[in-house]
NULUM-502203 format. One record per residue (C-alpha): x, y, z; residue in one letter. Coordinates in steps of 0.1 Angstrom, whole numbers, plus 5000, padded with zeros to 4 digits. Example, Ala and Ser with C-alpha at 12.3 -4.5 7.8 and 13.67 -1.06 7.14 Angstrom:
BEGIN
<px=5123; py=4955; pz=5078; residu=A>
<px=5137; py=4989; pz=5071; residu=S>
END
This chain:
BEGIN
<px=5000; py=5000; pz=5000; residu=M>
<px=5029; py=5023; pz=5008; residu=V>
<px=5046; py=5015; pz=4976; residu=S>
<px=5014; py=5022; pz=4956; residu=R>
<px=5011; py=5056; pz=4973; residu=R>
<px=5047; py=5064; pz=4965; residu=R>
<px=5042; py=5054; pz=4928; residu=N>
<px=5012; py=5077; pz=4926; residu=V>
<px=5032; py=5106; pz=4941; residu=D>
<px=5061; py=5101; pz=4917; residu=I>
<px=5037; py=5100; pz=4887; residu=A>
<px=5020; py=5132; pz=4898; residu=E>
<px=5053; py=5149; pz=4905; residu=L>
<px=5067; py=5140; pz=4871; residu=V>
<px=5035; py=5152; pz=4854; residu=E>
<px=5036; py=5185; pz=4872; residu=R>
<px=5072; py=5190; pz=4863; residu=A>
<px=5064; py=5182; pz=4827; residu=R>
<px=5038; py=5211; pz=4829; residu=Q>
<px=5067; py=5235; pz=4839; residu=A>
<px=5058; py=5237; pz=4876; residu=D>
<px=5091; py=5249; pz=4891; residu=P>
<px=5086; py=5234; pz=4925; residu=R>
<px=5081; py=5200; pz=4910; residu=S>
<px=5112; py=5203; pz=4889; residu=V>
<px=5131; py=5214; pz=4920; residu=A>
<px=5117; py=5184; pz=4940; residu=R>
<px=5129; py=5160; pz=4913; residu=L>
<px=5164; py=5174; pz=4914; residu=I>
<px=5163; py=5172; pz=4952; residu=S>
<px=5155; py=5135; pz=4949; residu=L>
<px=5185; py=5132; pz=4926; residu=V>
<px=5209; py=5150; pz=4950; residu=E>
<px=5196; py=5129; pz=4979; residu=D>
<px=5200; py=5096; pz=4961; residu=G>
<px=5163; py=5087; pz=4967; residu=S>
<px=5152; py=5051; pz=4963; residu=P>
<px=5125; py=5066; pz=4940; residu=A>
<px=5151; py=5075; pz=4914; residu=L>
<px=5145; py=5043; pz=4894; residu=R>
<px=5109; py=5052; pz=4889; residu=E>
<px=5117; py=5088; pz=4882; residu=V>
<px=5142; py=5078; pz=4855; residu=A>
<px=5117; py=5053; pz=4840; residu=E>
<px=5089; py=5079; pz=4838; residu=R>
<px=5112; py=5106; pz=4824; residu=L>
<px=5130; py=5085; pz=4798; residu=M>
<px=5105; py=5090; pz=4769; residu=P>
<px=5109; py=5127; pz=4771; residu=F>
<px=5147; py=5130; pz=4771; residu=T>
<px=5172; py=5137; pz=4743; residu=G>
<px=5160; py=5171; pz=4731; residu=H>
<px=5178; py=5197; pz=4751; residu=A>
<px=5209; py=5215; pz=4739; residu=Q>
<px=5235; py=5212; pz=4766; residu=V>
<px=5261; py=5239; pz=4769; residu=V>
<px=5289; py=5238; pz=4794; residu=G>
<px=5305; py=5270; pz=4805; residu=I>
<px=5338; py=5268; pz=4823; residu=T>
<px=5370; py=5288; pz=4830; residu=G>
<px=5391; py=5300; pz=4859; residu=S>
<px=5376; py=5320; pz=4887; residu=P>
<px=5372; py=5357; pz=4878; residu=G>
<px=5367; py=5354; pz=4840; residu=V>
<px=5330; py=5362; pz=4842; residu=G>
<px=5313; py=5328; pz=4839; residu=K>
<px=5282; py=5338; pz=4859; residu=S>
<px=5278; py=5371; pz=4841; residu=T>
<px=5283; py=5354; pz=4807; residu=S>
<px=5257; py=5328; pz=4816; residu=T>
<px=5232; py=5354; pz=4826; residu=S>
<px=5238; py=5373; pz=4793; residu=A>
<px=5234; py=5341; pz=4774; residu=L>
<px=5201; py=5334; pz=4791; residu=V>
<px=5189; py=5369; pz=4781; residu=G>
<px=5197; py=5362; pz=4744; residu=S>
<px=5181; py=5327; pz=4744; residu=L>
<px=5150; py=5339; pz=4761; residu=R>
<px=5147; py=5367; pz=4735; residu=A>
<px=5146; py=5339; pz=4709; residu=A>
<px=5118; py=5322; pz=4728; residu=G>
<px=5137; py=5293; pz=4742; residu=K>
<px=5131; py=5278; pz=4776; residu=R>
<px=5164; py=5277; pz=4796; residu=V>
<px=5177; py=5259; pz=4826; residu=A>
<px=5209; py=5268; pz=4845; residu=I>
<px=5228; py=5242; pz=4866; residu=L>
<px=5253; py=5264; pz=4885; residu=A>
<px=5277; py=5242; pz=4904; residu=V>
<px=5290; py=5260; pz=4935; residu=D>
<px=5316; py=5251; pz=4961; residu=P>
<px=5302; py=5233; pz=4991; residu=S>
<px=5297; py=5252; pz=5024; residu=S>
<px=5322; py=5239; pz=5050; residu=P>
<px=5294; py=5240; pz=5075; residu=F>
<px=5262; py=5228; pz=5059; residu=S>
<px=5276; py=5210; pz=5028; residu=G>
<px=5252; py=5230; pz=5006; residu=G>
<px=5260; py=5253; pz=4977; residu=A>
<px=5271; py=5288; pz=4986; residu=L>
<px=5247; py=5302; pz=4960; residu=L>
<px=5270; py=5329; pz=4946; residu=G>
<px=5258; py=5323; pz=4911; residu=D>
<px=5221; py=5329; pz=4920; residu=R>
<px=5231; py=5363; pz=4934; residu=V>
<px=5244; py=5373; pz=4899; residu=R>
<px=5214; py=5359; pz=4881; residu=M>
<px=5186; py=5378; pz=4898; residu=Q>
<px=5175; py=5394; pz=4865; residu=D>
<px=5160; py=5360; pz=4855; residu=H>
<px=5148; py=5348; pz=4889; residu=A>
<px=5112; py=5357; pz=4882; residu=T>
<px=5111; py=5345; pz=4846; residu=D>
<px=5089; py=5314; pz=4843; residu=P>
<px=5109; py=5304; pz=4813; residu=G>
<px=5141; py=5301; pz=4833; residu=V>
<px=5149; py=5275; pz=4859; residu=F>
<px=5180; py=5281; pz=4881; residu=I>
<px=5195; py=5255; pz=4903; residu=R>
<px=5227; py=5258; pz=4924; residu=S>
<px=5242; py=5225; pz=4933; residu=M>
<px=5270; py=5218; pz=4957; residu=A>
<px=5301; py=5199; pz=4947; residu=T>
<px=5300; py=5180; pz=4980; residu=R>
<px=5337; py=5172; pz=4976; residu=G>
<px=5334; py=5159; pz=4940; residu=H>
<px=5364; py=5169; pz=4919; residu=L>
<px=5364; py=5180; pz=4883; residu=G>
<px=5343; py=5211; pz=4886; residu=G>
<px=5309; py=5194; pz=4887; residu=L>
<px=5288; py=5174; pz=4912; residu=T>
<px=5281; py=5137; pz=4912; residu=A>
<px=5244; py=5144; pz=4908; residu=A>
<px=5248; py=5166; pz=4877; residu=A>
<px=5241; py=5138; pz=4851; residu=P>
<px=5208; py=5129; pz=4866; residu=Q>
<px=5198; py=5165; pz=4872; residu=A>
<px=5206; py=5172; pz=4836; residu=L>
<px=5183; py=5143; pz=4826; residu=R>
<px=5155; py=5158; pz=4846; residu=V>
<px=5158; py=5193; pz=4830; residu=L>
<px=5159; py=5177; pz=4796; residu=D>
<px=5128; py=5157; pz=4802; residu=A>
<px=5107; py=5186; pz=4816; residu=V>
<px=5110; py=5205; pz=4783; residu=G>
<px=5140; py=5228; pz=4786; residu=C>
<px=5153; py=5238; pz=4752; residu=D>
<px=5188; py=5247; pz=4764; residu=V>
<px=5206; py=5237; pz=4796; residu=V>
<px=5236; py=5258; pz=4807; residu=L>
<px=5260; py=5240; pz=4830; residu=I>
<px=5282; py=5265; pz=4848; residu=E>
<px=5311; py=5248; pz=4866; residu=T>
<px=5326; py=5257; pz=4899; residu=V>
<px=5357; py=5275; pz=4886; residu=G>
<px=5385; py=5255; pz=4901; residu=V>
<px=5412; py=5259; pz=4874; residu=G>
<px=5431; py=5233; pz=4854; residu=Q>
<px=5414; py=5202; pz=4867; residu=S>
<px=5380; py=5214; pz=4858; residu=E>
<px=5375; py=5193; pz=4827; residu=V>
<px=5347; py=5170; pz=4836; residu=E>
<px=5321; py=5192; pz=4820; residu=V>
<px=5331; py=5179; pz=4786; residu=V>
<px=5315; py=5146; pz=4795; residu=Q>
<px=5281; py=5162; pz=4800; residu=L>
<px=5279; py=5190; pz=4775; residu=A>
<px=5272; py=5189; pz=4738; residu=D>
<px=5292; py=5221; pz=4734; residu=T>
<px=5318; py=5233; pz=4759; residu=T>
<px=5325; py=5270; pz=4761; residu=V>
<px=5358; py=5280; pz=4777; residu=V>
<px=5361; py=5316; pz=4790; residu=L>
<px=5394; py=5335; pz=4794; residu=L>
<px=5400; py=5372; pz=4803; residu=A>
<px=5429; py=5396; pz=4800; residu=P>
<px=5449; py=5401; pz=4831; residu=G>
<px=5444; py=5365; pz=4843; residu=M>
<px=5479; py=5354; pz=4834; residu=G>
<px=5499; py=5347; pz=4802; residu=D>
<px=5477; py=5331; pz=4775; residu=G>
<px=5504; py=5306; pz=4764; residu=I>
<px=5510; py=5295; pz=4800; residu=Q>
<px=5472; py=5290; pz=4804; residu=A>
<px=5472; py=5270; pz=4771; residu=A>
<px=5491; py=5243; pz=4789; residu=K>
<px=5461; py=5236; pz=4812; residu=A>
<px=5439; py=5207; pz=4803; residu=G>
<px=5409; py=5230; pz=4806; residu=I>
<px=5417; py=5246; pz=4772; residu=L>
<px=5419; py=5213; pz=4754; residu=E>
<px=5382; py=5207; pz=4759; residu=I>
<px=5370; py=5239; pz=4743; residu=A>
<px=5345; py=5238; pz=4714; residu=D>
<px=5342; py=5276; pz=4716; residu=V>
<px=5367; py=5301; pz=4732; residu=F>
<px=5354; py=5333; pz=4747; residu=V>
<px=5377; py=5362; pz=4755; residu=V>
<px=5355; py=5380; pz=4780; residu=N>
<px=5361; py=5415; pz=4793; residu=K>
<px=5373; py=5424; pz=4758; residu=A>
<px=5372; py=5461; pz=4766; residu=D>
<px=5403; py=5457; pz=4788; residu=R>
<px=5439; py=5460; pz=4777; residu=D>
<px=5454; py=5427; pz=4767; residu=G>
<px=5422; py=5411; pz=4752; residu=A>
<px=5437; py=5411; pz=4717; residu=D>
<px=5469; py=5395; pz=4730; residu=Q>
<px=5448; py=5367; pz=4746; residu=V>
<px=5430; py=5361; pz=4713; residu=A>
<px=5464; py=5360; pz=4695; residu=R>
<px=5478; py=5335; pz=4720; residu=D>
<px=5447; py=5313; pz=4715; residu=L>
<px=5451; py=5314; pz=4677; residu=R>
<px=5487; py=5305; pz=4680; residu=Y>
<px=5479; py=5276; pz=4703; residu=M>
<px=5453; py=5262; pz=4678; residu=L>
<px=5479; py=5265; pz=4650; residu=S>
<px=5503; py=5241; pz=4668; residu=L>
<px=5482; py=5211; pz=4659; residu=G>
<px=5463; py=5186; pz=4679; residu=G>
<px=5428; py=5172; pz=4674; residu=K>
<px=5416; py=5205; pz=4659; residu=H>
<px=5440; py=5203; pz=4630; residu=S>
<px=5427; py=5169; pz=4617; residu=E>
<px=5408; py=5168; pz=4584; residu=A>
<px=5372; py=5176; pz=4589; residu=G>
<px=5377; py=5184; pz=4626; residu=A>
<px=5360; py=5213; pz=4643; residu=W>
<px=5382; py=5243; pz=4648; residu=R>
<px=5371; py=5263; pz=4679; residu=P>
<px=5362; py=5299; pz=4671; residu=P>
<px=5374; py=5327; pz=4693; residu=I>
<px=5346; py=5351; pz=4703; residu=V>
<px=5352; py=5384; pz=4721; residu=K>
<px=5326; py=5395; pz=4746; residu=T>
<px=5319; py=5421; pz=4773; residu=V>
<px=5293; py=5401; pz=4791; residu=A>
<px=5285; py=5428; pz=4816; residu=A>
<px=5271; py=5449; pz=4787; residu=R>
<px=5259; py=5419; pz=4767; residu=A>
<px=5283; py=5428; pz=4739; residu=E>
<px=5293; py=5399; pz=4716; residu=G>
<px=5267; py=5376; pz=4731; residu=I>
<px=5249; py=5372; pz=4698; residu=E>
<px=5282; py=5361; pz=4682; residu=D>
<px=5286; py=5336; pz=4710; residu=L>
<px=5251; py=5321; pz=4705; residu=V>
<px=5258; py=5319; pz=4667; residu=A>
<px=5291; py=5300; pz=4674; residu=A>
<px=5273; py=5276; pz=4697; residu=I>
<px=5246; py=5269; pz=4671; residu=D>
<px=5272; py=5265; pz=4644; residu=K>
<px=5289; py=5239; pz=4665; residu=H>
<px=5257; py=5221; pz=4671; residu=R>
<px=5250; py=5220; pz=4633; residu=D>
<px=5285; py=5206; pz=4627; residu=W>
<px=5280; py=5179; pz=4653; residu=M>
<px=5246; py=5169; pz=4638; residu=A>
<px=5260; py=5168; pz=4603; residu=A>
<px=5291; py=5147; pz=4613; residu=T>
<px=5275; py=5123; pz=4638; residu=G>
<px=5295; py=5138; pz=4666; residu=E>
<px=5264; py=5148; pz=4685; residu=L>
<px=5252; py=5112; pz=4687; residu=Q>
<px=5287; py=5100; pz=4696; residu=R>
<px=5289; py=5125; pz=4725; residu=R>
<px=5255; py=5117; pz=4738; residu=R>
<px=5262; py=5079; pz=4736; residu=Q>
<px=5294; py=5085; pz=4755; residu=A>
<px=5275; py=5105; pz=4781; residu=R>
<px=5249; py=5078; pz=4785; residu=A>
<px=5277; py=5052; pz=4789; residu=G>
<px=5294; py=5073; pz=4817; residu=S>
<px=5260; py=5076; pz=4834; residu=E>
<px=5253; py=5039; pz=4833; residu=V>
<px=5288; py=5032; pz=4845; residu=E>
<px=5285; py=5056; pz=4874; residu=A>
<px=5252; py=5040; pz=4885; residu=I>
<px=5267; py=5005; pz=4883; residu=A>
<px=5297; py=5016; pz=4903; residu=V>
<px=5275; py=5031; pz=4930; residu=E>
<px=5255; py=4999; pz=4931; residu=T>
<px=5287; py=4979; pz=4937; residu=V>
<px=5298; py=5004; pz=4963; residu=R>
<px=5266; py=4999; pz=4982; residu=R>
<px=5269; py=4962; pz=4981; residu=R>
<px=5305; py=4964; pz=4993; residu=F>
<px=5294; py=4986; pz=5022; residu=S>
<px=5272; py=4957; pz=5033; residu=E>
<px=5302; py=4935; pz=5038; residu=V>
<px=5327; py=4961; pz=5049; residu=H>
<px=5336; py=4954; pz=5084; residu=G>
<px=5321; py=4919; pz=5082; residu=A>
<px=5340; py=4889; pz=5094; residu=A>
<px=5350; py=4879; pz=5058; residu=A>
<px=5367; py=4912; pz=5053; residu=L>
<px=5384; py=4912; pz=5086; residu=Q>
<px=5397; py=4876; pz=5080; residu=E>
<px=5411; py=4886; pz=5046; residu=L>
<px=5427; py=4917; pz=5060; residu=A>
<px=5444; py=4896; pz=5087; residu=A>
<px=5458; py=4872; pz=5061; residu=Q>
<px=5472; py=4901; pz=5040; residu=V>
<px=5487; py=4918; pz=5071; residu=A>
<px=5503; py=4885; pz=5081; residu=A>
<px=5518; py=4880; pz=5046; residu=G>
<px=5498; py=4848; pz=5039; residu=R>
<px=5477; py=4864; pz=5011; residu=L>
<px=5484; py=4891; pz=4986; residu=D>
<px=5459; py=4920; pz=4984; residu=P>
<px=5448; py=4913; pz=4948; residu=Y>
<px=5439; py=4877; pz=4957; residu=A>
<px=5421; py=4890; pz=4988; residu=A>
<px=5402; py=4915; pz=4967; residu=A>
<px=5391; py=4888; pz=4943; residu=D>
<px=5378; py=4867; pz=4972; residu=E>
<px=5360; py=4898; pz=4986; residu=L>
<px=5343; py=4906; pz=4953; residu=V>
<px=5333; py=4870; pz=4949; residu=A>
<px=5316; py=4872; pz=4983; residu=S>
<px=5295; py=4903; pz=4974; residu=L>
<px=5257; py=4898; pz=4975; residu=P>
<px=5241; py=4894; pz=4940; residu=A>
END
């Protein structure tokens, strides 16, 4: 009886979310973040409606204007009549574990727009600039009818490259005065760019940053292969919404290229593979936690410590003992 009530609740929740009820959308994402047992049913009910949203990742070092650029992008997309969602990944509070919500402060212009959904998510210790719940949250936003989902990463520097696994198009922002462009080009974060943006282009040094990027692209790599996409360099002043239309055009051009070459399908299949793998690993982790600290583990640990068994053989025995 309890199970039937829960099924009815989830069905109603999904239906309200599909009707663009913001509270229902937020509730579904909360279920994702909390790892609710109801996620299997949620995923099953949302599945027929997924695969339509254009997913754009926005990343770059702290201070380059990611939040301001995201807000300006939203304005342009809304003017074109598109429904937009923003996943703004914030650092975790050291006290509550929740997001610090700095991005929402900078996006108040869109807070009352029913065509915009903004969600700040905490990293909760997850590395790579995203949060472990991001893939499933993205699936929710796709299924409830968002035309474009903007994923703004936390801004942690060179290691912030995980966004490429989620986004159809990855936009990397740089700004003058943030350090030498060629030095920055060594960072892995620049290797993932589909579109480069030199923000704060009204400042001295913006032209030099653009030249450094063009030089970097001329050195070869995957962008120089026949038929490969060559990332354009767009200059913007996001605080005044200057150059944003050029950025939107570059993103759309990249999407058209991906659709024509099959790259869009390849990326989305890779995204689905990573999502399935993450769920499978989490399932195994939970099963392992059921035997962690059990007599079998303690006995194996004692044999390894005593030198009677090597750790690989012990691990094999432990895996074999996991519940099905």
